N, C-alpha and C positions, 0 to 999 in steps of 0.2 A: 504493500500500500504506500509506503514512504517513497519508493522509487517511482511509482505511478504519479503521485502528487508532485514530485520533483520534476518529472518530465512535463506534466501539464503546466506547471508554473513557468517553466522555461519557454514552452511554446506560446504561452499567453503574453510574454514580455513584448514581443514584436507587435502583435495586434494592439496592445495597450499604447505602445509608442506611436503607432500610426494614428490611433484615435486622438492622442494628445496633440500630435502634429497638426491634424485637421482642425481641432478645436482652437488651437492657438492662432492659426491663420484666420479662421472666421472671426475671432475676437479682434485681431489686429486690423483686419480690413473691413470691419463692420461700418456701414455708413458710406463707404466709398462707392463711386459710380463706375460704370463701364468695366466691371470685373466678371461679368457673366461667363465669358469665354475662359477665364482663368480657373473657374471652378473645376473644369475637366482636368486641367493640368495638375492642380493641387490634389484632386481626388486620386489621380493616377499615382502621384508620389506617395500619398497616404497608403494606398493599396500596396505599393512596392515595399514600404516599411513594414506593413502588417504581414507580408508574405516572406520576409527576409529569413526567418527561421524555418518555416514550414516548406516553402518553395523558393529556395535561394536563387536558383537559376532564373526563374521568372522575375524575381525582384531585380536582379542585375540587368535583365533585359529591359525592364521598364525604365530604369534610371538612365539607360542609354537611348532608348527609342524616343522618350519624351523630349529631351533637349535636341535631338536630331530633327524631330518633326518641327520644333520651334525654330531651329536654324533654317529649315527649309520653308518656313512660314506656312506650314500645314496645320499648326496649332498656334494660338495667340502667343506672341512673344512676351518676355518679362517687361515689367514696368519699374519705375523707380521705387515702388513700394512692394512689389511682388518678387523681385529677384532673390530675396533670401530664401524663397522656397527651394532653391538648389541645395539647401542644407540637407535635404532628403538624400542626396547622393552620398554625403559623408555618413549619414545614419545607416543607410543600407550596407555600404561596404564595411562599416564597423561591425554591424551585426553578423554579416557573412564571415568576416575575419574571425569573429569569436566562435563560429560554428565548428562542427566536427569534420566537415568535408575539406580535405587538404587541396583537392583539385579546384573547387570553387573558391577556396580561400585565396589561392594565387591568381585565379582568373579575375578576381575583383580588382587587381592592380591595373591591367590594361583597360578594364571597364571604367574605372574612375578617371583614367587619362582621357579616353574617348568622350566620356560624359562631360568632363571639365572643358575640353576643347569645344564641344558642341554648345555648351551653355555659354561660354565666353563669346562665341560667334553670334549666338542669338542676342546677347546683351550689347555687343559693341558694334556690330556691322549694320549700318542704316540701309534702308531701301526707300524707294520713292513713296511707297504706300505707308511705310512706317519709319520715319526719320528720327523718332524719339528713342535714343539709345544712351549708353553709358556716358559718352562724352558730354551730352546735354545735361544729364542728371548731376554730374560732378563738375561741370564747367572745365573739363579736361581739354588741354590743347596739345596733347602728346600725339594725337593721330590715331586712326582706327587700328592700324597694324600694331602699334605699341599697346593699345588698350586690349586687343585680343590676346597678345602674348602675356601681358600682366595679369589679366583675369584668368587665363588658363593656368598659369603658375600658381596664382592664389587659390583657385578652386581645387586644383590638383594637390597642392600642399595641405590644405585643410582636410580634404578627403583622405590623403595619405596618412596624416596624423591620426584621423579617426580609425582608419584601417589598422594601423600599427597598435593603437590602444586596444582595439577589438581583439587582435591576434594575441597580445600580451595577456589580456584579461581571460580570454578563452583558454589559453595554455595554462595560466595559473589556476584557473578553476578546475581544469581536468587533472592537473598534477595534484592539487589539494584533495580532490575527490578520490583520486587513485590511492593516495596515502591513507586517507580515512578508511577506504575499503580494505586496504592491506592490514591496517591495525585491527579493524573489526574482524577480518578473517582470522588473524592470529588469535585474537581473544576467543572467537567462536571455536577455533580449533582446540584450544585448551579446554573449553567447556565440554565440547562434544567428544573429546578423547575419553574423559571420565564417563560420559553417557554411553559411549560405544562399548567401553569395558563392561558397564552394567548390562547393556543390551546383550553382549556376548554371553555373560553369565546367565541371563534370563533365557536366551536361546538354547544354551547348552542344557540347562535344567529342564527346559520344556521338551527338548528332544529326548532326554533321558526318560522323563516321565512318560512321554508319548510311546517310546519304544517299549518300555516295560509294561505299561498298562495295555497298550494296543496288542502286544503279544498275549498277555494273560486273558484279555477279554475275547480275543479271537479264538483262543483255545476253549473258553467257556461256551462261546456261541457254537463252535463246532461240536463239542461234546454234548451240549444240550439238544442240538438238532439231531445228532445221531441217536441219542437215548430216546428222544421223542419218536423217532422212526421205528425203533425196536419195540417201544411200549404200545404202539398201535395208534390209530387215529383218534380213538375215544378214551374217555376215562380221565380221572383227576390227575394221574401221574403225567400223561401226555400233555394235558393242558398246562400244568405247572412247568414242565420242561420247555414248552413253547414260550411261555411267559418269561422264563429265564433267558432264553435266546433273544427275545425281543428287547428286554431291558438291557442286556449286555450289548446288543447291537446299537441301541440308542446311546448308551454310555460311551461306546467307542466313537460315535460321531461327535458327542459333546467334548470328549478329550481332544479330538482333532481340531474342533472349532476353538477351544480354549488355547491350544498351542498357537494357532494362527493369530489369535488376538494378542497373545503375549509377544510374539515376534513382530507384530505390527505396531506396538505401543511406542511411546517416546516422542521426541521432537519431530521425527519424520512425518508424523500425522499432520503436522501444520502445513507442509508443502508437498506437492506432488508433481505429476507429469505436466499438468496445466501451467505450472509456474516456470517451466524451462524456457519458453520464449522470453519471459521477462528477464531472466539471467543474461541472455544474449543481448537484449536491448540495453541492460545496465552497462555492459562492456562497451557497446557502441557509444553510449553517453560519455565514456571516458576517453574516446578517441580511437579505440581498438576497431580494427576492421573485422568484425565478427559476423558470422552468418549461421543460419539454422536451417536444416533440411530434414524432411521426413520422407521415407520411401516405404511403399506398401500401405496397407490399411491399418491404422491404429486400433487397438483394442482397449477396453477398460481394464485398468490394473488395480490390484488390491493396494491397501494402504502401505504395506511393507515394501512392495516392489516399486510403486510410484514414488515413495519417499527415497528409496535407494537411487532411482534414476535422477531425482532432483539433486541429491547430495553429491553424486558422482560428477554430474555436469558442473555444479557449483564449485566443487573443489578443483576440478580440472581448469575451469576458467580463472579461478583465483590464483592457481599456480602459474598460469600463463601471464597474468598481470604482474605477479611478484618476480618471476624468473625470466620473462621475456619482454616485459614492458607494456605500457599502454598503447604503443604504436604497433604492437604485434598483430599478426593475422591469425584468426582462429575460426575453425569450421566445426560445427557441432552437427552430427548426423545421427538420426535414430532410424534404424532399419527394421521394419516389421515383416519382411518377406520370408524370413526363415522360421525355424521351429520355435524361436523365442525372439527377444528384442535385442538387437545389436546396437551398441553405442560406440561411436568413434569420435574423438575430439582431436583434431589435428591443428597444430599451431606452429608459427614461425616468428622468430623475433630475437634480437640480440641487444636489447636495452633494458636489463633487469632493474627493477625498482629497489630490490634489497639484495644484499650480498649473501650468497649461500655459505653458511658457516657450519654446515653439517648435514647429516641425513635427516630429513624431516619425516613426519608421520602421516602426511597427507595421502601419499600413494598407498601406504599400508592400510589407512582407514578406508579408502575407496575399495581396495581389494577385499577387505573384510566385509564391507557392506554388500558387495556383489556376492560374496560367498553366502552370507546370511539370506540373501534373496534367491538363492538357488542357482547362482551363476559363477562367473569368473571375470577377472580383469587383469590386463597387462599394461604396462606403461614403460616407455623408453624412447631413446632418440630415433628419429626417422631417417629416411634415405637422403633427404635434402639437408643442406647446411642450416644449422640453427633450428632444426625441426624437432618437435616432440609429439609423440602420438600416444594417446590413451585409447585402448580397445577393450571393450567389455561385452559380455553377453549375460542376459538375465532370462530366467525361465518365465514364460507366461502361461504355463500349464495350469489349467483350472480357471483361467480368466477369459477364455474365448467363449 
């Protein structure tokens, strides 16, 4: 829930900024005449700001297209009171710079250059139909060419500063969040290590109880059914023997159900298979190139198996973050096409957040969780440089 709220708050930041931008323009220009055509320009800029996090490519396109259309006089040009609307260019490139997409982050640099040049042209170059330009507003006598160059540099400089600030803020936020996640993961590992030991003890006791009682009850059922057959179909003895067989059979089912509940208890009951996509999305929020795939037809899993899947993927991604860095590439695959559920987590990266100071317990914990869920797990280096692969299989018998 916390991760969900954090993502929602981040996505709402840009729309809120766009709304504030539009409201401030309305307040500043209230009462002025001949601004009808500028409403479309300001609205387009406000939409671009609002989409900067959700659809950054579209936002960058808008802040380029609008000034270009103004420079070509296909949209109303800026006036002496409306030219500050080009602040939207700086806001958009700053928000995109703070985003998690590295490609769009660097694409914002040429975008701000083109947008600044187009805006400067629209502000400084007069036409017969529209001679009211920057030189008239400021009583500048430096000439149109100098005005265009000066305005281009000024707008590009302001937008470049906004972009650099956005990149720095975004990087600091992702680094800080990654460190918090690592600390939380280490604390959770310490807590869950004790819980895992207790769970192992419960599982061992449950298996011992099940094996002992199941064998004894199975013998009782077999002997009772055999004795009932010898005693004949009627009579109190046969009836009593059949009752013994029925009660023993029911008790055998109760023991099996009790063992399953014991093995499925604990913190794994809080999370399951449905939470796995959120784990991948959390890594994307940190800047990791993480993907999630499923092959085959998913089936409903019990609490124990679903919790084991969640824990294995969570621990695998946490290890990627710790030992390969937040810029690593991770791929989580769940394969339902075999006799059970296959889990593969492949990662590549060479910028660890923490220094490896010994053999950790994460892989051993994942291996034990897989074993308790009726499966196996292996982890080790892959064929590619800086690659690590976690491969597991869990039994889905009885869940189909």
